[in-house]
C-alpha positions, -999 to 999 in steps of 0.1 A, spaced: 437 -501 201 434 -467 216 464 -452 245 460 -435 278 483 -423 304 480 -426 341 494 -399 360 494 -385 394 515 -363 418 539 -382 436 574 -377 454 596 -400 475 614 -373 494 605 -341 515 633 -322 495 613 -321 466 588 -290 464 553 -295 456 554 -268 431 581 -290 412 557 -321 416 527 -301 404 547 -284 373 559 -320 362 525 -335 362 512 -303 339 541 -310 315 534 -346 311 498 -339 307 503 -313 280 526 -337 264 500 -364 262 472 -340 254 493 -329 221 502 -363 212 473 -379 205 464 -398 239 429 -406 241 425 -403 281 446 -389 310 435 -411 341 445 -399 376 439 -416 409 423 -412 445 445 -418 475 447 -403 509 477 -391 535 503 -410 511 532 -387 494 540 -416 467 502 -406 452 493 -371 460 456 -373 451 432 -364 479 405 -353 453 408 -363 417 381 -341 404 400 -312 416 430 -323 396 414 -331 366 398 -295 368 430 -278 369 442 -302 340 414 -296 319 421 -258 319 455 -264 304 447 -291 279 423 -294 249 410 -326 238 422 -354 260 398 -372 280 402 -365 316 393 -397 338 393 -409 376 412 -443 378 401 -448 403 377 -431 430 375 -454 462 337 -463 467 336 -464 503 351 -429 507 322 -411 492 286 -403 499 260 -409 465 248 -371 466 284 -356 469 298 -379 443 271 -374 420 276 -337 424 310 -332 422 316 -356 393 291 -337 372 306 -303 381 338 -315 372 321 -328 338 310 -291 333 345 -278 344 363 -301 319 337 -290 289 323 -325 291 356 -346 291 350 -365 323 354 -405 323 341 -417 355 360 -444 369 354 -462 404 368 -491 425 361 -510 458 397 -492 471 431 -508 474 453 -499 504 443 -518 540 464 -489 554 440 -463 539 407 -480 548 422 -481 584 420 -443 584 393 -431 561 370 -461 573 380 -476 606 370 -511 610 361 -517 571 384 -544 554 393 -538 519 375 -565 502 346 -552 517 345 -520 497 330 -541 465 298 -539 485 302 -502 487 307 -499 451 278 -521 439 252 -499 458 269 -465 452 274 -466 413 234 -474 408 225 -447 433 247 -422 416 232 -430 382 200 -423 394 208 -390 411 222 -380 376 186 -383 360 167 -367 385 148 -368 420 157 -398 439 152 -416 473 177 -442 484 173 -469 510 201 -489 510 224 -510 531 251 -485 534 234 -451 527 197 -438 533 184 -405 523 151 -389 512 141 -380 478 166 -353 465 186 -341 436 220 -340 425 231 -307 413 243 -301 387 235 -327 363 266 -337 340 270 -321 309 278 -351 288 243 -365 273 230 -391 296 259 -391 320 298 -396 317 312 -430 307 312 -453 338 343 -475 341 348 -502 368 379 -515 380 379 -553 380 400 -583 384 378 -612 399 351 -624 379 321 -610 400 330 -577 397 338 -581 356 301 -599 354 285 -568 376 304 -543 357 292 -554 321 256 -560 337 253 -523 344 266 -511 310 299 -501 325 333 -504 308 363 -523 323 394 -511 342 420 -538 349 455 -546 354 480 -575 355 500 -557 382 534 -574 380 522 -606 370 534 -627 341 524 -619 304 499 -650 309 476 -626 335 469 -605 303 451 -633 286 432 -644 318 420 -610 323 408 -610 286 390 -642 292 372 -630 324 361 -599 305 349 -622 274 329 -643 294 312 -616 314 302 -600 280 290 -634 268 271 -640 298 253 -604 293 240 -607 258 213 -578 265 241 -550 271 264 -538 242 300 -547 244 317 -523 269 353 -509 264 383 -529 279 411 -508 296 443 -526 306 472 -504 325 508 -514 333 538 -497 344 557 -482 314 590 -471 302 604 -468 269 641 -461 262 660 -460 228 687 -486 239 677 -520 250 704 -518 277 688 -493 294 661 -516 310 680 -516 346 670 -483 358 632 -486 352 632 -519 369 654 -504 400 628 -477 403 597 -500 399 615 -523 426 617 -495 448 581 -484 442 569 -520 446 586 -523 482 564 -491 491 532 -505 472 533 -538 490 538 -524 522 505 -503 520 484 -533 499 496 -559 525 497 -536 556 531 -546 567 551 -518 571 548 -480 587 543 -447 572 563 -416 582 550 -381 574 532 -397 547 561 -418 534 557 -455 532 583 -473 547 601 -498 520 596 -531 533 620 -559 524 609 -582 496 614 -614 518 583 -603 536 561 -599 505 535 -622 489 542 -632 455 580 -615 460 590 -635 428 572 -611 408 600 -587 417 627 -605 403 648 -581 380 645 -600 350 607 -610 356 600 -572 359 618 -566 327 599 -590 311 565 -587 325 562 -550 327 559 -526 297 598 -516 298 615 -518 264 626 -501 232 600 -490 209 599 -523 190 600 -544 221 571 -523 234 552 -531 202 553 -567 206 544 -565 240 512 -544 230 502 -572 205 493 -597 235 470 -570 252 453 -562 214 449 -602 212 432 -604 249 406 -575 234 422 -546 251 405 -513 237 427 -490 255 463 -497 267 473 -475 295 508 -463 305 512 -463 342 537 -437 347 537 -431 385 560 -454 400 591 -431 411 603 -430 376 624 -400 373 608 -371 355 632 -371 324 623 -407 318 585 -401 319 593 -373 293 610 -397 272 587 -425 275 558 -403 260 576 -390 234 589 -423 224 556 -440 226 540 -410 207 567 -409 177 574 -446 173 546 -468 191 515 -450 183 524 -445 146 526 -484 141 491 -491 156 475 -460 137 485 -475 104 473 -507 112 440 -494 119 440 -473 86 449 -507 70 418 -523 86 396 -494 76 410 -497 38 401 -536 36 365 -528 48 361 -504 20 376 -528 -4 353 -556 7 
């Protein structure tokens, strides 16, 4: 199992300068790059201070200038906000500007609040149709001249310029939680991005079963990679769990506002809604968050990660963008690098030794 980190610029108060927000993201990216993380993922969101990400290609290009080897991915682009020609060209240019390190991750989109402003009248659930038309069109534009006559877009024969630097195209990843999206993504040769959100650990196995079924139902396609992300905080003292849980709860009140469209947003800052008005509020019980999310000492984190490994996860992604203080974000990366990753690296070396012996 490899490891990735999900990072975006964020602020929860106008008193925090953007220069500080940018400097924090850059420092975290450098730590992850030097520490051996496989991929840094960043998101696309609009009008929101809690995730400042109007164009992830710009963010990744900037981070690519200050890192050496870490892969740089979009997790995720919102399909309904893009035109195929524009997306094919911008992604390919980003691939060149990052020396062929782009990982292309896409989703149907999440916040109805955003849809109401970016694509008025479109329901978030309908974004999957845009994604299923957009991705094949982008793939064809990456190969040469292409004309498109679809449901959402129509354009005459044209080329996307430039073409990607990576042979063929950058690896494609699709965000999936429902069986239909798993199956469609695997059928087109895409890798899978998924998350159990704040649900109990049993959800990890449920998602793993959906992935395995999609793979089994598409035997003509090589097995893709499977990434799973959770909010993560690592600390040395087991008694330090309350602080990340508090910040996760605070973030959750803003997150559920946007997901369920049940509150207001003022100058880009979402109103923290009361959990009494939130569907699935039991998932925000402090003890449930402590147990369900990737919070713990290095030893506890290793134990939790074994559930992901058992579910067939190829890449576990540390979600660090949930109003976690910057010093705790840095501490999490360093403890993970120093005390968690070596455990799994040694397991992999042992497997390789066993293969050689056999």
